[in-house]
C-alpha positions as CSV (number, residue, x, y, z in Angstrom):
1,M,76.3,71.7,-17.7
2,F,76.1,75.4,-17.2
3,T,72.8,77.2,-17.9
4,L,71.3,80.6,-17.4
5,L,67.6,80.6,-16.4
6,A,67.2,84.3,-17.2
7,P,69.7,85.1,-20.0
8,F,67.9,88.3,-20.8
9,A,69.4,89.8,-17.7
10,L,72.8,89.9,-19.5
11,S,71.6,93.1,-21.1
12,S,72.2,94.8,-17.7
13,F,76.0,94.6,-18.5
14,A,75.3,97.8,-20.4
15,V,75.4,99.8,-17.2
16,L,79.2,99.2,-17.1
17,A,79.6,101.4,-20.1
18,V,77.9,104.4,-18.5
19,P,80.8,105.5,-16.2
20,I,83.4,104.8,-19.0
21,I,81.5,106.9,-21.5
22,I,81.0,109.7,-19.1
23,H,84.7,109.7,-18.3
24,L,85.8,109.7,-22.0
25,L,83.3,112.4,-23.1
26,K,83.5,114.7,-20.2
27,P,85.9,117.6,-21.0
28,K,88.9,118.0,-18.7
29,R,88.8,121.6,-17.6
30,V,91.3,122.9,-15.0
31,R,90.6,126.2,-13.4
32,T,93.8,127.9,-12.3
33,M,93.7,130.1,-9.2
34,P,97.0,131.8,-8.2
35,F,97.8,131.5,-4.6
36,S,101.3,132.5,-3.5
37,S,101.7,130.2,-0.5
38,L,101.2,127.1,-2.8
39,R,103.9,127.9,-5.3
40,W,106.4,125.6,-3.4
41,L,104.1,122.5,-3.8
42,R,104.5,122.0,-7.5
43,S,107.0,119.2,-7.1
44,S,104.7,117.2,-4.9
45,Q,101.5,117.8,-7.0
46,H,102.8,115.5,-9.8
47,K,103.5,112.6,-7.5
48,L,100.2,113.1,-5.6
49,S,98.2,113.1,-8.9
50,R,99.7,109.8,-9.9
51,R,98.7,108.3,-6.6
52,I,95.1,109.4,-7.0
53,Q,94.9,107.9,-10.5
54,W,96.1,104.5,-9.3
55,H,93.5,104.3,-6.6
56,Q,90.8,105.4,-9.0
57,V,91.7,102.5,-11.3
58,L,91.5,100.1,-8.4
59,L,88.1,101.4,-7.3
60,F,86.8,101.2,-10.8
61,L,87.8,97.6,-11.1
62,L,86.1,96.8,-7.7
63,R,82.9,98.6,-8.8
64,A,82.9,96.9,-12.2
65,A,83.4,93.5,-10.6
66,F,80.5,94.3,-8.1
67,L,78.2,95.2,-11.0
68,S,79.3,92.1,-13.1
69,A,78.7,89.7,-10.2
70,L,75.3,91.3,-9.6
71,V,74.3,91.0,-13.3
72,L,75.4,87.4,-13.4
73,A,73.4,86.6,-10.3
74,L,70.3,88.1,-12.0
75,T,70.7,85.7,-14.9
76,K,70.2,82.9,-12.3
77,P,73.0,80.5,-13.5
78,I,72.9,76.9,-12.5
79,F,75.4,74.1,-12.8
80,S,74.3,70.5,-13.4
81,T,76.5,67.5,-12.7
82,G,74.1,64.9,-14.0
83,G,74.9,65.2,-17.7
84,K,72.2,64.6,-20.3
85,H,68.7,63.9,-19.1
86,M,65.1,63.9,-20.4
87,L,63.6,67.4,-20.4
88,T,60.9,67.7,-17.7
89,E,57.6,69.6,-17.9
90,R,56.9,69.9,-14.2
91,F,53.5,70.9,-12.8
92,V,53.4,71.8,-9.1
93,I,49.7,71.4,-8.1
94,L,49.0,72.9,-4.6
95,D,45.7,72.0,-2.9
96,V,44.0,75.1,-1.6
97,S,40.7,73.4,-0.6
98,R,38.9,73.7,2.7
99,S,40.5,70.5,4.2
100,M,44.0,71.9,3.8
101,G,43.1,74.3,6.6
102,Y,42.9,71.4,9.1
103,E,43.8,72.9,12.4
104,Q,46.3,70.7,14.3
105,P,46.9,71.7,17.9
106,G,50.3,73.1,18.2
107,G,51.3,72.4,14.6
108,E,51.1,73.8,11.1
109,T,48.1,73.3,8.9
110,P,48.7,71.1,5.8
111,F,48.5,74.2,3.6
112,V,51.4,76.0,5.4
113,R,53.5,72.8,5.0
114,G,52.4,72.5,1.4
115,K,53.5,76.1,0.5
116,K,57.0,75.5,1.9
117,I,57.4,72.3,-0.1
118,A,56.0,74.0,-3.3
119,R,58.5,76.9,-2.8
120,A,61.4,74.4,-2.6
121,L,60.2,72.5,-5.6
122,L,60.5,75.6,-7.8
123,D,64.3,75.4,-7.4
124,Q,64.5,71.7,-8.3
125,G,64.6,71.8,-12.1
126,L,67.6,70.9,-14.2
127,P,68.8,72.8,-17.2
128,G,66.1,72.8,-19.9
129,D,63.3,71.9,-17.5
130,R,60.2,74.0,-17.3
131,A,57.7,74.3,-14.5
132,T,54.6,76.1,-13.4
133,V,52.3,76.3,-10.3
134,L,48.6,75.5,-10.1
135,L,46.2,76.2,-7.3
136,T,43.3,73.7,-7.1
137,A,40.2,73.2,-5.1
138,N,36.9,72.5,-6.8
139,T,38.4,74.4,-9.8
140,T,42.0,75.0,-10.8
141,T,43.9,78.2,-11.6
142,A,47.4,78.2,-13.2
143,F,49.8,80.9,-12.4
144,G,51.1,81.1,-15.9
145,P,52.7,79.1,-18.7
146,L,55.6,76.6,-18.3
147,A,58.8,78.6,-17.6
148,E,62.5,77.7,-17.3
149,D,62.5,80.1,-14.3
150,P,59.4,79.3,-12.3
151,T,60.6,81.3,-9.3
152,R,58.7,84.2,-11.0
153,Y,55.6,82.6,-9.4
154,V,57.0,82.8,-5.9
155,A,55.2,86.0,-5.0
156,R,51.8,84.7,-6.1
157,L,52.5,81.4,-4.2
158,E,53.2,83.3,-1.0
159,A,50.0,85.2,-1.4
160,A,47.8,82.1,-1.8
161,R,45.2,81.2,0.8
162,T,42.8,78.3,1.3
163,G,39.2,78.6,0.3
164,L,35.8,77.0,1.1
165,G,35.7,74.7,-2.0
166,D,35.9,70.9,-2.0
167,T,38.9,69.1,-3.3
168,D,38.9,68.1,-7.0
169,L,42.5,67.4,-7.8
170,S,41.5,66.1,-11.2
171,S,40.3,69.5,-12.3
172,A,43.9,70.4,-12.7
173,L,44.3,67.9,-15.5
174,A,41.9,69.8,-17.7
175,V,44.1,72.9,-17.3
176,I,47.4,71.0,-17.8
177,R,46.4,69.1,-20.9
178,P,46.3,72.2,-23.3
179,M,49.8,73.2,-22.1
180,L,51.1,69.9,-23.5
181,A,49.5,70.3,-26.9
182,A,52.9,70.9,-28.5
183,P,55.3,68.5,-26.7
184,R,59.0,69.1,-26.9
185,P,61.2,66.2,-28.2
186,N,62.8,64.0,-25.5
187,A,60.5,65.5,-22.8
188,R,58.4,63.9,-20.0
189,V,55.6,65.2,-17.8
190,E,55.9,65.3,-14.0
191,L,52.8,66.0,-11.9
192,I,53.5,66.9,-8.3
193,F,50.3,67.1,-6.2
194,I,50.8,68.7,-2.8
195,T,47.6,67.7,-0.9
196,D,46.2,66.0,2.1
197,N,45.1,63.3,-0.3
198,H,41.8,62.5,1.3
199,Q,39.1,60.1,0.1
200,G,37.1,61.5,-2.8
201,A,39.6,64.0,-4.0
202,W,40.2,62.3,-7.3
203,S,38.0,61.7,-10.4
204,Q,38.5,58.4,-12.3
205,G,37.0,59.8,-15.4
206,A,39.2,62.9,-15.6
207,I,42.3,60.8,-15.0
208,A,41.4,58.3,-17.8
209,E,40.8,61.2,-20.2
210,F,44.1,62.8,-19.3
211,T,46.2,59.7,-19.7
212,A,44.6,58.9,-23.0
213,G,45.2,62.3,-24.4
214,V,48.8,63.0,-23.4
215,K,51.3,61.5,-25.7
216,M,54.3,61.9,-23.4
217,P,55.7,59.8,-20.5
218,V,53.8,60.8,-17.3
219,S,55.0,60.4,-13.7
220,V,52.9,61.4,-10.7
221,R,54.1,62.2,-7.3
222,V,51.5,62.7,-4.5
223,M,53.0,64.6,-1.6
224,D,50.7,63.9,1.3
225,V,51.0,66.8,3.8
226,G,47.9,66.0,5.8
227,P,47.8,64.5,9.3
228,S,48.4,60.8,9.6
229,A,45.3,60.1,11.6
230,P,42.7,62.9,10.8
231,R,39.3,63.0,12.4
232,N,36.3,65.1,11.7
233,A,32.6,65.3,12.3
234,W,30.1,67.3,10.3
235,I,26.4,68.0,9.6
236,A,25.7,66.3,6.4
237,D,22.1,67.4,5.9
238,V,19.1,68.9,7.7
239,R,15.5,68.6,6.5
240,P,12.3,69.8,8.1
241,V,9.9,66.8,8.6
242,E,6.5,66.2,10.1
243,V,5.7,63.0,11.9
244,G,2.4,62.4,13.7
245,G,1.5,66.1,13.6
246,K,4.8,67.1,15.2
247,H,7.5,69.1,13.5
248,F,11.2,68.3,13.6
249,L,14.4,69.3,12.1
250,H,15.9,65.9,11.0
251,A,19.7,66.0,10.8
252,R,22.2,63.5,9.5
253,L,25.6,63.7,11.1
254,G,28.8,62.0,9.7
255,A,32.2,61.3,11.2
256,S,35.6,60.0,10.1
257,G,38.5,58.9,12.2
258,N,39.5,55.9,14.3
259,E,36.9,56.1,17.1
260,P,33.4,57.4,17.8
261,Q,32.9,61.0,18.6
262,E,30.7,62.6,21.3
263,R,29.1,65.8,20.1
264,T,26.1,68.0,20.7
265,L,23.7,69.3,18.0
266,R,22.2,72.7,19.0
267,L,19.6,74.9,17.3
268,K,21.0,78.4,17.7
269,K,18.8,80.5,15.5
270,P,16.1,81.8,15.2
271,S,16.0,83.1,18.7
272,G,13.0,82.7,20.9
273,L,12.9,78.9,20.8
274,G,14.8,78.3,24.0
275,D,17.7,75.8,24.3
276,I,17.0,73.0,21.8
277,A,19.9,70.6,21.8
278,Q,20.7,66.9,21.8
279,K,23.8,64.9,22.5
280,V,24.8,62.2,20.0
281,T,27.5,59.6,19.4
282,I,28.7,59.5,15.8
283,A,30.5,56.3,14.7
284,P,33.1,56.7,11.9
285,G,31.9,55.6,8.5
286,T,28.2,55.9,9.3
287,F,25.5,58.6,9.7
288,A,23.9,59.4,13.0
289,E,20.2,60.5,12.8
290,V,19.1,63.3,15.1
291,S,15.6,64.9,15.2
292,L,15.2,68.2,17.1
293,P,11.6,69.1,17.9
294,I,10.4,72.5,16.9
295,P,7.1,74.2,18.1
296,A,4.3,73.8,15.6
297,D,3.0,77.3,16.3
298,F,6.4,79.1,15.8
299,D,6.3,81.4,12.8
300,F,9.2,80.5,10.6
301,A,8.1,82.7,7.7
302,G,11.2,84.5,6.3
303,K,13.5,82.9,8.9
304,I,16.5,80.6,8.5
305,A,17.3,78.1,11.2
306,E,21.0,77.7,12.2
307,L,22.3,74.4,13.7
308,V,25.7,74.0,15.1
309,L,27.7,70.9,16.1
310,E,29.5,71.5,19.4
311,P,32.3,71.6,20.3
312,R,33.8,72.8,17.0
313,D,36.6,70.6,15.6
314,A,39.7,70.9,13.3
315,L,37.5,71.6,10.3
316,P,34.9,74.0,11.7
317,D,33.2,75.1,8.5
318,D,31.1,72.0,8.2
319,D,29.9,72.1,11.8
320,I,27.2,74.6,10.9
321,F,24.1,74.2,8.8
322,W,21.4,76.5,7.7
323,V,17.9,75.4,6.7
324,N,14.5,76.9,5.9
325,P,12.2,75.2,8.4
326,D,9.1,76.6,6.6
327,A,9.8,74.3,3.6
328,R,7.9,71.4,5.3
329,G,5.9,68.8,3.5
330,G,6.7,65.9,1.2
331,V,8.5,66.2,-2.1
332,R,5.9,66.0,-4.8
333,V,7.0,63.6,-7.6
334,L,5.2,63.3,-10.9
335,L,6.1,59.9,-12.4
336,L,5.5,59.6,-16.2
337,E,5.5,56.0,-17.4
338,P,3.6,54.3,-20.2
339,E,1.2,51.4,-19.7
340,S,3.5,48.9,-21.3
341,T,2.3,45.8,-19.3
342,Q,-0.2,44.7,-16.7
343,I,2.6,42.9,-14.7
344,E,3.5,45.4,-12.1
345,S,7.1,44.2,-11.6
346,L,7.8,44.8,-15.3
347,Q,6.4,48.3,-15.4
348,P,9.0,51.0,-16.2
349,G,8.7,52.8,-12.9
350,F,8.2,49.8,-10.6
351,H,11.7,49.9,-9.0
352,L,11.4,53.7,-8.6
353,R,8.1,53.5,-6.8
354,A,9.4,50.7,-4.5
355,A,12.5,52.7,-3.6
356,L,10.5,55.9,-2.9
357,D,8.2,53.8,-0.7
358,V,11.2,52.6,1.3
359,L,12.6,56.1,1.7
360,G,9.3,57.4,3.0
361,R,8.4,54.8,5.6
362,G,7.5,56.4,8.9
363,D,8.0,59.9,7.5
364,A,5.0,62.1,6.7
365,A,7.3,64.3,4.7
366,A,8.2,61.5,2.3
367,A,7.9,61.8,-1.5
368,Q,4.3,62.0,-2.6
369,V,4.2,60.2,-6.0
370,T,1.6,60.9,-8.7
371,R,1.6,58.4,-11.6
372,R,0.5,59.5,-15.0
373,T,0.9,58.1,-18.5
374,P,2.4,60.5,-21.1
375,E,-1.0,60.6,-22.8
376,A,-3.0,61.4,-19.7
377,V,-0.8,64.0,-18.1
378,V,-2.1,67.6,-18.1
379,A,-0.6,71.0,-17.5
380,S,-1.9,71.2,-13.9
381,D,0.0,68.0,-13.0
382,F,3.3,69.8,-13.8
383,A,2.2,72.9,-11.8
384,N,1.8,70.9,-8.6
385,T,5.1,69.0,-8.6
386,D,8.6,69.4,-7.4
387,V,10.3,66.7,-9.4
388,V,9.2,65.2,-12.7
389,V,10.5,61.7,-13.5
390,M,10.3,60.4,-17.1
391,A,10.6,56.6,-17.3
392,N,10.7,55.2,-20.9
393,V,8.5,58.1,-22.2
394,A,8.1,57.9,-26.0
395,Q,6.9,61.5,-26.5
396,L,4.8,64.4,-25.2
397,S,2.5,66.8,-26.9
398,D,3.8,70.3,-27.6
399,D,1.7,72.0,-24.9
400,R,2.9,69.4,-22.3
401,V,6.5,70.0,-23.4
402,L,6.0,73.7,-22.9
403,A,4.5,73.2,-19.4
404,L,7.4,70.9,-18.5
405,E,10.0,73.5,-19.6
406,N,8.3,76.3,-17.7
407,K,8.2,74.2,-14.6
408,I,11.9,73.2,-14.7
409,K,12.9,76.8,-15.5
410,G,11.1,77.9,-12.4
411,G,13.4,75.7,-10.2
412,A,11.9,72.2,-10.3
413,G,13.9,69.1,-11.2
414,L,13.7,66.6,-14.0
415,L,14.9,63.0,-13.7
416,M,15.0,61.3,-17.1
417,F,15.4,57.5,-17.7
418,F,15.4,56.0,-21.2
419,G,14.0,52.8,-22.5
420,P,12.9,50.8,-25.6
421,A,9.8,53.1,-26.1
422,V,11.8,56.2,-26.5
423,Q,11.6,57.9,-29.9
424,P,14.9,59.7,-30.7
425,P,13.3,62.0,-33.3
426,F,11.0,63.5,-30.6
427,Y,13.9,64.0,-28.1
428,N,16.2,65.5,-30.7
429,T,13.7,68.0,-32.1
430,K,11.4,68.9,-29.2
431,L,13.8,68.5,-26.2
432,H,17.1,69.3,-27.8
433,N,18.2,72.5,-29.5
434,P,21.7,72.4,-31.0
435,Q,21.8,76.2,-31.4
436,R,21.0,76.8,-27.7
437,P,22.0,73.7,-25.7
438,T,21.7,75.6,-22.4
439,E,18.0,76.5,-23.1
440,C,16.7,73.0,-23.7
441,L,16.0,69.9,-21.6
442,L,18.3,67.5,-23.5
443,P,21.8,69.0,-23.9
444,R,23.1,66.4,-26.3
445,P,21.3,64.6,-29.2
446,L,20.4,60.9,-28.9
447,G,22.1,58.5,-31.3
448,Q,21.8,54.8,-32.0
449,I,21.1,52.1,-29.4
450,A,24.1,50.1,-28.4
451,S,23.6,46.6,-27.1
452,G,25.6,43.4,-26.7
453,D,28.4,42.9,-24.2
454,L,28.0,44.2,-20.7
455,A,29.4,47.7,-20.2
456,S,30.7,48.9,-16.9
457,L,30.6,52.4,-15.4
458,T,33.9,54.2,-15.9
459,R,35.3,57.7,-15.5
460,I,33.0,58.3,-12.5
461,E,33.1,61.9,-11.1
462,W,33.4,60.9,-7.4
463,T,34.1,64.5,-6.4
464,H,30.7,65.6,-7.6
465,P,28.2,66.3,-4.7
466,L,25.7,63.8,-6.1
467,L,28.2,60.8,-6.2
468,A,30.6,61.7,-3.4
469,P,28.5,60.1,-0.6
470,L,28.4,56.9,-2.6
471,F,32.2,56.5,-2.8
472,D,33.3,53.5,-0.8
473,P,36.1,51.4,-2.3
474,T,35.2,48.4,0.0
475,F,31.4,48.3,0.4
476,G,30.2,50.6,-2.4
477,D,28.8,48.9,-5.5
478,F,27.8,51.8,-7.7
479,A,31.0,51.4,-9.7
480,R,30.0,47.8,-10.3
481,V,26.9,48.6,-12.2
482,R,26.6,46.9,-15.6
483,A,24.4,47.7,-18.6
484,R,23.5,45.6,-21.5
485,T,21.8,48.3,-23.6
486,F,22.1,52.1,-23.7
487,Y,21.9,55.0,-26.2
488,R,24.9,56.5,-27.9
489,F,24.9,60.3,-27.8
490,G,25.9,62.8,-30.5
491,D,28.8,65.2,-30.1
492,A,28.3,67.9,-27.5
493,P,27.2,71.1,-29.3
494,Q,29.2,74.3,-29.0
495,G,28.3,76.1,-25.8
496,D,27.1,73.0,-24.0
497,T,27.7,73.4,-20.2
498,S,26.3,70.0,-19.1
499,Q,28.6,67.7,-17.1
500,V,29.0,64.0,-17.7
501,L,29.2,62.3,-14.3
502,A,29.9,58.7,-15.5
503,W,30.4,56.8,-18.7
504,F,29.5,53.3,-20.0
505,G,33.0,52.3,-21.0
506,D,34.3,54.9,-23.4
507,V,31.3,54.6,-25.6
508,A,28.5,56.8,-24.2
509,P,27.7,59.0,-21.2
510,A,25.8,57.1,-18.5
511,L,24.8,60.0,-16.2
512,I,24.5,63.7,-17.3
513,E,23.7,66.7,-15.2
514,H,22.3,69.8,-16.9
515,E,21.3,73.2,-15.6
516,F,18.1,74.6,-17.2
517,G,17.0,78.0,-16.0
518,A,16.7,77.8,-12.2
519,G,16.1,74.1,-12.4
520,R,18.3,71.0,-12.9
521,V,18.0,68.0,-15.1
522,L,19.6,64.5,-14.4
523,I,19.7,62.1,-17.3
524,F,20.3,58.4,-16.8
525,N,21.2,56.5,-20.0
526,T,19.4,53.4,-18.9
527,T,16.0,52.2,-17.8
528,A,14.4,52.9,-14.5
529,N,13.8,49.1,-14.1
530,D,16.3,46.3,-14.6
531,E,15.5,45.8,-18.3
532,W,18.7,47.4,-19.6
533,S,21.0,47.4,-16.5
534,D,21.3,46.1,-13.0
535,L,21.3,49.5,-11.4
536,P,17.9,49.1,-9.6
537,R,19.2,45.8,-8.0
538,R,22.3,47.4,-6.6
539,N,22.5,48.4,-2.9
540,S,23.5,51.9,-4.0
541,F,20.3,52.5,-5.9
542,L,18.3,53.6,-2.8
543,P,20.9,56.1,-1.5
544,L,21.5,57.3,-5.1
545,L,17.8,58.0,-5.6
546,D,17.7,59.9,-2.2
547,Q,20.7,62.0,-3.3
548,M,19.1,62.7,-6.7
549,L,15.8,63.9,-5.2
550,N,17.6,66.0,-2.7
551,R,19.7,67.6,-5.4
552,L,16.8,68.2,-7.7
553,T,14.6,69.8,-5.0
554,R,16.9,71.7,-2.7
555,V,17.0,74.8,-5.0
556,R,13.2,75.1,-5.2
557,L,12.2,74.0,-1.7
558,G,15.2,75.1,0.5
559,R,17.0,77.6,-1.7
560,S,20.2,75.8,-0.8
561,F,23.5,75.9,-2.6
562,H,27.2,75.1,-2.1
563,T,30.2,77.3,-2.5
564,G,31.9,77.1,-5.8
565,E,28.7,76.2,-7.8
566,A,26.6,78.5,-10.0
567,I,23.4,79.9,-8.4
568,S,20.2,80.4,-10.3
569,L,17.0,81.5,-8.6
570,A,13.5,82.1,-10.1
571,L,11.9,85.5,-9.3
572,P,8.2,84.8,-9.4
573,G,5.9,87.7,-10.1
574,V,8.6,90.2,-10.8
575,G,8.0,90.6,-14.6
576,K,10.1,92.4,-17.2
577,G,12.6,95.2,-16.6
578,A,13.7,93.7,-13.2
579,T,16.6,94.9,-11.1
580,A,18.0,92.8,-8.3
581,T,20.6,93.1,-5.5
582,I,22.1,90.3,-3.4
583,T,23.6,91.0,0.1
584,T,26.2,88.5,1.3
585,P,26.6,87.3,4.9
586,G,29.6,89.7,5.2
587,G,27.4,92.7,4.1
588,R,28.7,93.1,0.5
589,S,26.2,94.0,-2.2
590,I,26.3,92.0,-5.4
591,T,24.4,92.5,-8.6
592,P,23.3,89.2,-10.1
593,T,22.8,88.5,-13.8
594,L,19.1,88.6,-14.8
595,Q,17.7,86.5,-17.7
596,E,14.2,86.3,-19.1
597,F,12.9,82.9,-20.2
598,G,9.4,83.8,-21.5
599,A,7.5,85.0,-18.5
600,Q,10.1,83.7,-16.1
601,T,12.9,85.9,-14.7
602,I,16.0,84.1,-13.4
603,A,18.7,85.7,-11.2
604,S,22.1,84.0,-11.7
605,L,25.3,84.3,-9.7
606,A,28.5,82.7,-11.1
607,D,29.9,81.8,-7.7
608,A,29.5,82.5,-4.0
609,D,32.7,82.8,-2.0
610,E,31.1,83.1,1.4
611,A,29.1,80.6,3.5
612,G,26.0,81.7,5.2
613,V,22.6,83.4,4.6
614,Y,22.2,85.7,1.6
615,S,19.3,88.0,1.0
616,L,17.9,88.9,-2.4
617,R,15.7,91.8,-3.3
618,A,14.3,92.3,-6.8
619,H,11.8,94.8,-8.4
620,G,10.2,94.7,-11.8
621,E,7.2,95.9,-13.7
622,S,4.8,93.3,-12.2
623,G,6.0,93.3,-8.6
624,S,8.9,92.6,-6.3
625,A,10.6,89.6,-4.6
626,D,12.4,89.6,-1.2
627,F,13.7,86.3,0.2
628,S,16.8,84.6,1.6
629,F,18.9,81.7,0.4
630,V,21.8,79.9,1.9
631,V,25.2,78.8,0.7
632,H,27.0,76.0,2.5
633,T,30.6,74.8,2.4
634,G,30.8,71.6,0.4
635,R,30.7,68.4,2.3
636,G,33.1,66.5,0.0
637,D,36.1,67.5,2.1
638,S,34.5,66.5,5.3
639,T,35.4,62.8,4.9
640,V,39.1,63.3,5.7
641,A,39.9,59.6,5.4
642,K,42.9,58.8,3.2
643,T,42.6,57.8,-0.4
644,D,43.2,54.1,-1.0
645,A,46.6,53.9,-2.7
646,D,45.9,50.7,-4.7
647,T,42.7,52.2,-6.1
648,L,44.5,55.4,-7.1
649,R,47.3,53.4,-8.8
650,S,44.8,51.4,-10.8
651,W,43.2,54.7,-12.0
652,W,46.5,56.1,-13.2
653,G,47.3,52.9,-15.1
654,S,50.7,52.8,-16.7
655,S,51.7,56.2,-15.3
656,A,54.3,55.9,-12.6
657,L,52.7,56.9,-9.3
658,E,54.5,57.7,-6.0
659,I,52.8,58.6,-2.8
660,V,55.2,60.2,-0.2
661,H,54.8,61.8,3.2
662,P,57.4,64.6,3.0
663,D,59.2,66.4,5.8
664,P,59.3,70.1,5.0
665,A,62.8,70.3,6.6
666,A,64.1,67.8,4.1
667,S,62.9,69.6,1.0
668,S,66.1,71.4,0.3
669,E,68.1,68.2,0.6
670,R,65.8,66.5,-1.9
671,A,66.4,69.4,-4.3
672,A,70.2,69.2,-3.9
673,A,70.0,65.5,-4.6
674,T,69.0,66.2,-8.2
675,G,72.6,67.1,-9.1
676,R,71.7,70.8,-9.6
677,V,73.9,73.5,-8.0
678,L,72.4,77.0,-7.8
679,L,75.1,79.6,-8.4
680,W,73.2,82.9,-8.0
681,P,73.2,82.8,-4.2
682,W,77.0,82.6,-4.3
683,L,77.2,85.4,-6.8
684,F,75.0,87.6,-4.6
685,A,77.3,86.9,-1.7
686,L,80.4,87.7,-3.9
687,S,78.8,91.0,-5.0
688,A,78.2,92.0,-1.4
689,L,81.8,91.2,-0.6
690,L,83.1,93.3,-3.5
691,L,80.9,96.2,-2.3
692,L,82.4,96.0,1.2
693,L,85.9,96.0,-0.3
694,E,85.1,99.0,-2.4
695,M,83.8,100.9,0.6
696,Y,87.0,100.0,2.5
697,F,89.4,101.2,-0.2
698,V,87.4,104.4,-0.7
699,H,87.9,105.2,3.0
700,R,91.6,104.2,3.0
701,L,92.9,105.6,-0.3
702,C,90.7,108.7,-1.1
703,P,92.2,111.9,0.4
704,V,88.7,113.4,0.5
705,M,87.4,110.6,2.6
706,N,90.6,110.1,4.6
707,P,92.6,113.4,5.2
708,A,95.4,111.3,6.8
709,V,96.4,110.1,3.3
710,A,97.1,113.6,2.1
711,S,99.0,114.6,5.3
712,S,101.2,111.5,5.2
713,T,102.0,112.1,1.5
714,V,103.1,115.8,2.2
715,A,105.2,114.7,5.1
716,K,106.8,112.0,3.1
717,H,108.1,114.4,0.4
718,G,109.4,116.8,3.0
719,I,107.6,119.8,1.6
720,I,106.6,121.1,4.9
721,A,108.8,120.1,7.8
722,P,107.0,118.9,10.9
723,T,107.0,121.4,13.7
724,S,109.3,120.3,16.5
725,K,108.2,120.7,20.0
726,P,110.2,123.3,21.9
727,E,112.6,121.9,24.4
728,V,111.6,122.6,27.9
729,R,114.5,123.3,30.3
730,R,114.1,123.3,34.0
């Protein structure tokens, strides 16, 4: 089968008509100049003219053949020996996340290997196939639509670079699905992921949604270009704590690999503290706890501490951590729960209070829990809290709802659990606004209660920072949570930006994250006790609660964010008419978006592409604000352990899945094995050969270029006898 990938290039054949038209339309004017000594050459002129015409025809044919071969090469013809086949919609997904920059001593990074393979794959399609390239990290960008000639994307592919975002390969599926909205007959989908395929790079929920929505045969090839035995250590988290009147920076250090790692945690900034460091052994698969003492009298106001893990390893971006040491003290939690029973173990917040007590044992900076009933809570209770937890709350008065909204807008967190006492009319009218879903506490309306058979957690977003630390195919039990009762939700209103992190079957969202002003809302579609589900009795409940509190408070207390996520900061005391400027770690100036929520002014930044310490300065009618915040690289890519193949196959279900470890040197051989022959390289070579022949004949046959041609012609006709050398006699 013969096919042209770029048939539009055939229009270039029009250039062949240009010299012919010029030759036909150009008037033939001969200017006669009498010259007596040339009158004897008339007989030779006729024969010489015929020789010039002959070589001109030959040169024209060579030039026309050169242009024809060049034009045909531009059409990119291919020849297939495989006969009929199913048309393929091929998507080459190249991982450009932070872990693809893994620095192997004396070798290429996975990203460099991946780009070579991606380039070879663009020449692999058969006639009728279409392909495109996508770059993915925590988000995905497509180079363009599916094309029969995907080599148009080569230049952008060569210019691609790795970033600081975590890997979310499943984010590519949301970009690919609209491209398959109008499938071609007799076509199939081929997804080729070029990645280091580490643990936590996939989302079960996104895969399930993709496979259910695509009505075409799907095959998946995961080309693992990462090292076979990767190892890495990182700083997972640092928190300022106070124990027994002494102050510490408490760090959690993680590691992955085959053996323990010996490292040193050092406090480098701020200066003036001396050499504060501690050696530590980090075992793979666990967290090492390190506490660095800091002087109680040191003034940390306006300063950011910088901790470094030494020596730096193959992924150095996660060996550094910034923290605000001045944000000491426990997290203030306001727990709202009704007085539904006198039996403490049956109270709505019993399991929460028990878990918070375990988290805070031996730590003076633990959560400080204040219990209130919905009827007894007052506005001052909201003002003096960092996280509000609503457990089976039926309703709140309007003034308390307003106080709650203002608190969350200012950067606090809200953790919401449902229960039998919840009144959907209150939640759907007072906490939900379908016209402005981003400006309300409940992004989706509550529906009817579903109960009966046990529902399991599905479509879990393991790549999300909240759930990534809980992903453990062997020992983790979060995925085994079962619920007997939960609420159905209404359809997401237009403009809803909330994210569903897990589902109960395919029936209802189980966990929703929602941004509200400078704060964050987490909604669990179950009870805080074990009345509706077994979540509180799972081993994962305690670390999950720790992760939730950290995520809900790190914006307000530590002003800490990750690259790739939206940044929202409250500007207290600035007032209306504010202007703000953000200076990046690299010295660039950025103007954030300012929004006014009543008396609250929020500065927002869509994304931060640098890791380090940022400074923000704002001025308004009521005053000014000047503070720093930090942006870390994500820690999702730090666990470089390989994805479990059996788990991944179960997520893809009936789709054919192949995991290969390719050799970049064999990429061209694999492409040739498809039965496709690329003809345009041979046509380019032929055009170059014709050009050389044309240059040779120009030199040999044209009298202007080679005077020897004219002299030999004159001598042949005997018009001028050669001069004989005089005989020399002795």
